[in-house]
C-alpha positions in Angstrom: -17.0 5.2 -9.2 -17.0 5.1 -5.4 -18.7 1.6 -5.4 -15.8 0.5 -7.7 -13.3 1.7 -5.2 -15.0 0.0 -2.2 -15.3 -3.2 -4.2 -11.6 -2.9 -5.3 -10.2 -2.6 -1.7 -12.7 -5.4 -0.3 -11.2 -7.7 -3.1 -7.6 -6.8 -2.1 -8.0 -7.4 1.6 -10.2 -10.6 0.9 -7.7 -12.3 -1.4 -4.3 -11.1 0.0 -2.6 -11.7 3.3 -1.1 -8.8 5.2 2.4 -9.2 4.0 1.2 -9.8 0.3 0.6 -6.1 -0.3 3.3 -3.5 -1.4 2.5 -1.2 1.5 3.1 -3.7 4.2 5.3 -2.8 7.0 6.1 -5.0 9.8 6.9 -1.8 11.9 5.7 1.7 10.9 8.9 3.2 12.3 8.9 6.6 10.7 5.2 7.2 11.5 6.0 6.1 15.1 8.9 8.5 15.1 6.9 11.4 14.0 4.0 10.6 16.5 6.6 10.4 19.3 8.0 13.8 18.5 4.6 15.5 19.1 4.7 14.5 22.8 1.0 14.0 22.9 -0.8 13.1 26.0 -2.1 9.6 26.3 -5.7 10.8 26.1 -5.0 12.6 22.8 -7.7 11.9 20.1 -5.8 10.1 17.2 -7.2 9.0 13.9 -5.4 6.8 11.3 -6.9 7.3 7.8 -6.9 4.4 5.3 -5.2 2.3 7.8 -5.9 -1.1 6.2 -4.1 -3.7 8.2 -1.4 -1.2 9.3 0.3 -2.0 12.6 0.4 1.6 13.8 -2.7 1.1 15.9 -1.0 -2.0 17.7 1.9 0.2 18.5 -0.1 3.3 19.6 -2.0 0.8 22.0 1.2 -0.4 23.3 2.3 3.2 24.0 -0.9 3.6 26.2 -3.0 5.8 23.8 -6.7 5.5 24.9 -8.6 7.4 22.2 -7.7 5.8 18.9 -9.9 5.8 15.8 -9.0 3.8 12.7 -10.7 4.5 9.3 -10.7 2.4 6.1 -13.0 2.1 3.1 -12.7 -1.6 3.4 -14.7 -3.4 6.1 -12.6 -6.7 5.4 -9.5 -4.9 6.5 -11.0 -3.7 9.6 -12.2 -7.2 10.4 -8.7 -8.6 9.9 -7.1 -5.9 12.0 -9.7 -6.5 14.8 -9.1 -10.3 14.8 -5.3 -9.6 15.0 -5.8 -7.2 17.9 -8.2 -9.6 19.8 -9.7 -8.1 22.9 -7.6 -4.9 22.4 -9.7 -4.2 19.5 -12.5 -3.1 21.9 -10.4 -0.1 22.8 -10.5 1.2 19.2 -13.1 3.3 17.5 -13.5 1.5 14.0 -14.8 3.5 11.1 -15.7 2.0 7.7 -16.0 4.9 5.4 -14.6 6.3 2.0 -12.6 9.3 3.1 -14.7 11.4 0.6 -17.8 10.6 2.6 -16.4 10.9 6.1 -18.2 13.0 8.6 -16.3 13.0 11.9 -18.3 13.2 15.0 -15.5 14.5 17.1 -12.3 16.7 16.7 -8.8 15.1 16.7 -5.5 16.1 18.0 -3.5 14.0 15.5 -4.7 13.1 11.8 -2.4 10.3 10.4 -2.5 9.2 6.9 0.1 7.0 5.1 -2.3 5.4 2.6 -5.4 7.3 1.4 -4.5 10.9 0.3 -2.3 10.0 -2.6 -5.1 8.1 -4.2 -7.0 11.3 -4.7 -6.6 12.5 -8.2 -9.6 14.9 -8.7 -8.7 18.4 -7.6 -12.2 18.9 -6.0 -11.7 15.8 -3.8 -8.1 16.9 -2.8 -9.5 20.3 -1.9 -12.2 18.7 0.0 -9.8 16.6 1.9 -7.6 19.5 2.9 -10.8 21.2 4.3 -11.9 18.1 6.0 -8.6 17.8 7.9 -8.8 21.5 8.9 -12.3 21.2 10.3 -11.6 17.9 11.9 -8.5 19.0 13.9 -8.5 20.9 17.2 -6.6 24.3 17.3 -3.0 23.5 17.1 -3.8 20.1 16.0 -1.3 17.8 14.3 -1.3 16.3 10.6 1.1 13.6 9.6 0.8 12.7 6.1 2.8 10.3 3.9 2.5 10.3 0.2 4.4 8.9 -2.8 7.2 11.3 -3.5 7.8 12.9 -7.0 10.1 9.8 -7.5 7.5 7.4 -6.2 5.5 5.0 -8.3 2.8 6.1 -10.8 0.4 3.4 -9.6 -0.4 1.4 -6.4 -2.6 -1.6 -6.4 -3.6 -1.0 -9.9 -4.8 2.4 -9.3 -3.2 5.9 -10.4 -1.8 7.9 -7.6 -0.7 11.5 -7.1 3.0 12.3 -6.3 4.2 15.1 -4.2 7.3 17.1 -3.5 7.9 19.1 -0.2 6.9 22.3 -2.1 3.7 20.9 -3.7 2.5 19.3 -0.4 3.2 22.4 1.5 1.4 24.6 -1.0 -1.7 22.5 -0.7 -2.0 22.9 3.1 -0.2 26.3 3.4 -3.2 28.4 4.1 -4.2 26.6 7.4 -1.2 24.6 8.3 2.5 25.2 9.1 4.9 22.6 7.7 7.1 21.5 10.6 9.1 18.7 9.0 9.4 16.9 5.7 11.4 13.6 5.2 11.7 11.3 2.3 11.8 7.6 3.0 12.6 4.6 1.0 10.0 1.7 1.6 11.1 -1.8 0.8 8.2 -3.7 -0.5 7.7 -7.5 0.2 8.5 -8.0 -3.5 12.0 -6.7 -3.1 11.2 -3.4 -4.9 11.6 0.1 -3.5 9.1 3.0 -3.3 10.0 6.5 -2.3 7.7 8.2 0.1 7.4 11.7 1.4 6.5 12.1 5.2 5.3 15.5 6.2 4.4 16.9 9.6 2.1 19.9 9.8 0.7 21.9 12.7 -2.7 23.7 12.4 -2.3 27.3 12.5 
């Protein structure tokens, strides 16, 4: 199953341009607003999970952050992002990994995920993800997680997804995290359709 997912995402990023996927954002505005609200130091350790070709890393580099990590299951997506960044790509720690197999070698001050978590359907994998975030963040570390809302699509890129409400996402992380803010957002796809996301900001207890 995991090899199937790797092949699926490799194929997506091999055949489609950056602006030919539903999740494309010219500017990840809400993610950036949430990041800025944290007032992190520029040497904070930040990781973007399931980043694909997201332009969040470009913006974080422009803001002056120096300890950035980008993780994706697709090596092709990372290749394309590195090419886009040019020499700046050398300033980023690139990680090719399925999130289910990720073994961090450091702890982070911010864990950002707009793309990976809602693809987890199995309760064991979801529970393992929550444990992974907890163990990967420093005390008082921050989690920004965006998922499809309860009004969001049932599938993305041909794969079934999980949808969350403010209560259900809070319940999942409640033991170890405090929900600071939750906000719904309508994402306009390149295909003139709309998807409702739920952005949530948590602080590790």
